[in-house]
C-alpha positions as a Markdown table, in Angstrom:
| # | Residue | x | y | z |
|---|---|---|---|---|
| 1 | Met | 0.0 | 0.0 | 0.0 |
| 2 | Ser | 1.3 | 3.4 | -0.9 |
| 3 | Lys | 2.2 | 6.0 | 1.8 |
| 4 | Gly | 0.1 | 8.7 | 0.1 |
| 5 | Lys | -2.5 | 10.6 | 2.2 |
| 6 | Lys | -5.9 | 9.0 | 2.0 |
| 7 | Lys | -8.8 | 11.4 | 1.3 |
| 8 | Asn | -11.4 | 11.3 | 4.0 |
| 9 | Lys | -15.2 | 11.3 | 3.4 |
| 10 | Val | -16.6 | 14.8 | 4.0 |
| 11 | Asn | -20.2 | 16.1 | 3.9 |
| 12 | Pro | -20.6 | 17.9 | 0.5 |
| 13 | Glu | -21.2 | 21.2 | 2.4 |
| 14 | Leu | -17.7 | 21.0 | 3.8 |
| 15 | Glu | -15.9 | 19.8 | 0.7 |
| 16 | Gly | -12.3 | 20.9 | 0.8 |
| 17 | Leu | -12.1 | 20.8 | 4.6 |
| 18 | Asn | -8.7 | 19.6 | 5.8 |
| 19 | Val | -8.0 | 19.2 | 9.5 |
| 20 | Glu | -4.6 | 18.2 | 10.9 |
| 21 | Val | -3.0 | 18.1 | 14.3 |
| 22 | Asp | 0.6 | 19.3 | 14.4 |
| 23 | Thr | 3.4 | 18.0 | 16.6 |
| 24 | Phe | 2.5 | 20.5 | 19.3 |
| 25 | Gly | -1.1 | 19.3 | 19.4 |
| 26 | Glu | -2.5 | 22.4 | 17.7 |
| 27 | Ile | -5.4 | 21.8 | 15.4 |
| 28 | Lys | -4.8 | 23.3 | 12.0 |
| 29 | Phe | -7.4 | 23.5 | 9.3 |
| 30 | Asn | -7.9 | 25.2 | 5.9 |
| 31 | Tyr | -11.5 | 26.2 | 6.3 |
| 32 | Asn | -13.3 | 29.3 | 7.6 |
| 33 | Ile | -14.2 | 28.6 | 11.3 |
| 34 | Asp | -17.5 | 30.6 | 10.8 |
| 35 | Lys | -18.5 | 28.2 | 8.0 |
| 36 | Ile | -17.7 | 25.2 | 10.2 |
| 37 | Asn | -19.7 | 26.6 | 13.2 |
| 38 | Glu | -22.6 | 27.4 | 10.9 |
| 39 | Phe | -22.6 | 23.8 | 9.6 |
| 40 | Leu | -22.4 | 22.4 | 13.2 |
| 41 | Asp | -25.2 | 24.7 | 14.4 |
| 42 | Lys | -27.5 | 23.5 | 11.6 |
| 43 | Asn | -26.6 | 19.8 | 11.7 |
| 44 | Val | -25.7 | 18.9 | 15.4 |
| 45 | Asp | -27.9 | 19.2 | 18.4 |
| 46 | Asp | -26.3 | 20.9 | 21.4 |
| 47 | Lys | -27.2 | 19.0 | 24.5 |
| 48 | Lys | -26.4 | 22.0 | 26.7 |
| 49 | Leu | -28.9 | 24.2 | 24.9 |
| 50 | Asn | -31.8 | 21.7 | 25.0 |
| 51 | Asn | -34.2 | 21.7 | 27.9 |
| 52 | Lys | -33.4 | 19.4 | 30.7 |
| 53 | Pro | -35.5 | 16.2 | 30.7 |
| 54 | Lys | -38.7 | 16.4 | 32.8 |
| 55 | Asp | -39.1 | 14.7 | 36.1 |
| 56 | Lys | -39.9 | 11.0 | 35.7 |
| 57 | Lys | -43.0 | 11.3 | 37.8 |
| 58 | Thr | -46.3 | 11.2 | 35.8 |
| 59 | Asp | -49.3 | 13.5 | 36.5 |
| 60 | Asp | -51.6 | 10.6 | 37.3 |
| 61 | Gln | -49.7 | 9.5 | 40.4 |
C-alpha cells in the first residue's frame, strides 16, 4: 500500500475541509471557522442548549 495521504469522506457542504494536528497538538485547518460553526449549528444538536428532561413522575400519580 502506498504511503500517500488517504482522502477522508466529508459532507458535501464541507468539501475541501482539511484538519490536521501538528506536533504541538495544535489543530490546523484550511476552512473558515465561521462556516464550520454554521454547519455544526445546523446539523448537530447541542445538548447544553436543549431543555433538561422532565421529572420521571407522571401527572396521574
